[in-house]
N, C-alpha and C positions, 0 to 999 in steps of 0.2 A: 463248128456249128454250120449246118446248111444255110446257104445264103437267104433262103426264103423265111428262116426263123429269126434272123437278125433284125431287131426292131429298128425302124427308121424314125429319127427324131427330126421333125420339120421345124422351121423357124417359129411358127405360130404355137408350137408346143411349149415353148419356154414361158415361165411365169412372169418374166420381165416384159414390160410394156413394149409396144412396137417401136416407139421413139428410142428407147434404150437399146434395143436389139440392133437398130439400124445406125447407131452412133459409130462413127469411124474413129478408131483409135489412131493416135499419131504414130508415124513410123519410128519415132524415137522412144515409144513406150516400151519399157522393159518389164516383163512379167516377173514378179517376185516369187521366191520359193517359200511356200507356207508349210507349217506343220498341219497336216490334214486332220480334219475333225471327223471322227467316226461315230460320235454319239456316246462315247464312254466317259467323257470328262466334262468339266464345267463349261457351259457354252459362253458364259461371260468372259472367261479367260481367253477363249478362242476369238471372240470379237476384239478384245484388246490386242491380241497377237496380230490379228489381221490388220487392224488400224495402224499398229506400229509399223508393219511392213509396207503399208500403203500411205505412209505419212506425206509423201510428196504429192499425192493425188487426193488427199483427204477432202479437199474442197470441190472436187469434181465428182458430183453425185453419180453420174452415169458410169464413169470409170469404176467406181467402187462397186456398183451393182453388177457390172459385167464381169468383174474379177472375182467377186465373192464365191460363186459356184465352184471355181477351181480349187478352193480351199476345203471343199467337202469331198468325202470319199465313202464308197460303199453305200450303206443304207441311208446315210444322210444326203448323199447326192440323189438317190432315188426319191427320197422324200421331197427334195426341192423341186424336182421336175414333175412331181405328182400334183403340185399346186395348180390352181386354175390358170390357164393360159392368159398371159398379158394382165395379170392381176396386181403386179407390183410396179409402182411408178417412181419410187425413190428409195434411197438406202435405208431410211428409218423404217420403211415398211418391210424391207428385207430382214432387217435385224429383229423387228418385232415378231415377225412370223417365225424366225429361227429360234428366238428365246422362248416363245410360247410353246413351240413343239418340244423343246428339250428342257422345259422348266424343271422337271423332276431331277435333272442332273445338276441343278444349281445348288451350291452349298449355302445353307441358311446362315446368315450372320448371327453370331452369339452376342450376348450382352457383356459388359465389362466384368461382370461377376465371374465369367469363365476364367479370366486371368488369375483370380484368387486361388484357383485350384492347381495352378502351375507351381510346383515346388522343386527346389534343388535337392535331389536325393543324395544320400550318403554314397560316396564314390564318384559322383558326377564332377567333372572339371568345371571351373567357373566359365570357361569359354563355351562348353557344351550347354550350360544353363542359359547363357545369354542367347546363343543361336536358337535354342528351342523356344525360349520366351518370345523372341522376335517372330518366329514362325507362327506362333499362336496369335500374335497381334493381327495378322492378316485375316484371321477368322472372326474378328470382333468388329462390330459396327462402331462408327466414330464415337468416341467419348473423350472426356477431358484428359489432358496430359497428366494431371495430378493423379488420376485414377490409375493410369498406366504405371507411374512411378511407384505409387503405394503398393500395387500388386507385385511389381518387380522386387521391391525391397522385402515385402512379406514372404516372398518365395525363397529368399536366401536363408541358409542355415544361420541361426542366431550366433553361432560361434565363428562365422566368417569374419575376417579382418575388416571388411568394408561395411558390415551390417550396421554398426552403431553410428558410423559417420554418415552413411546415406540416410538413415532414419532421422538424424538430427539436422542435416544441412540441405538435403535434396528435396525439391518439390515438383520437379519436372522430369519427364522421361529422358529428355535430351541431356540433362545434367547427370542423371544416373548412368547413362551409357558412356558419357564422356569420362566420368570417374572410373567406370569399370574398364574402359579401354586403356586408360593410363595405368591402371593397376596391372592389367595383363601384360602390357609392354614392359613394365618394370620387372615383373616376375620372370619374363622371358630373357630380359637383359641380364638379370642376376644369375639365372641358370646357365646362360651362355658364358658369362664371365667366370662362374665357378668351375665350369668344365675346362676353360682355357687356362685358368690360374694353376691348375694341377699339371699342366704340360710345360716342359722347359722350352724356352725360346732358343733361337739359333746360337746365342752366345752362352747358353747353359743356365741362364737365370730364369726365374719364374716370371710369368706375365703378371701385370698389375691386376689386382682384384677390382671389383666394382667400387669398393670404397675409395680407391685411388683413381678411378676413372674420371675423365673430364665431365663437365656439367652438361655436355650435349647428350648424355644418356637420357632416354625418353622420360621426361617429366619426373625424374628421380626425386628431387627435393619436394616437389608438390605432393607426390603420391606418398612419400614417406611421412610427411606431416599429416596427410589425410588418414593414413592407417593408424597413426598414434593418437589422433584426436578422438 
């Protein structure tokens, strides 16, 4: 590009206030590496990502302001420098302008009723169902843990070994996940033991099955009782 067509950006063109622009960063300051925001994703997630990366400077408002533009790329960077010069004086103003500009990219939070539509389909593994259910939790606004637990249990197939126990004994999501995790560990231990028991050991004898395994197998007794109850 010819030199005369390259735009020149002067200090006063920045939307950051004069005091922020003239703030001298410490020589020990290390610039973090950010996932650049291009305008295609949720701006709230980008703000969280930026704050996580800037955790050690979170209480220095001017450092946050000076660093934030470097996390923008393409059209979002052009938008930032199109703001009125010296119009932003603190980080809350920077984030408010950013979130307002990209408000349409924010994913609206759903009610707890959304979780009642999450079901374990035939052929789904229990682990897949848990992971998918937890991914849907992030899309729901805060509600009671009892609602989460009820939705999780109702989404299980009624023929699942844990269904009746969870329905009878569990009232919190944390309890449901604890029982589910123990069940998965037991199933995996049983599968591994079953595979090993079919293989001869070095002395020609078969390895012990899980029924003969020591009690350090993951929550075996507790989960066995849980499934039978």
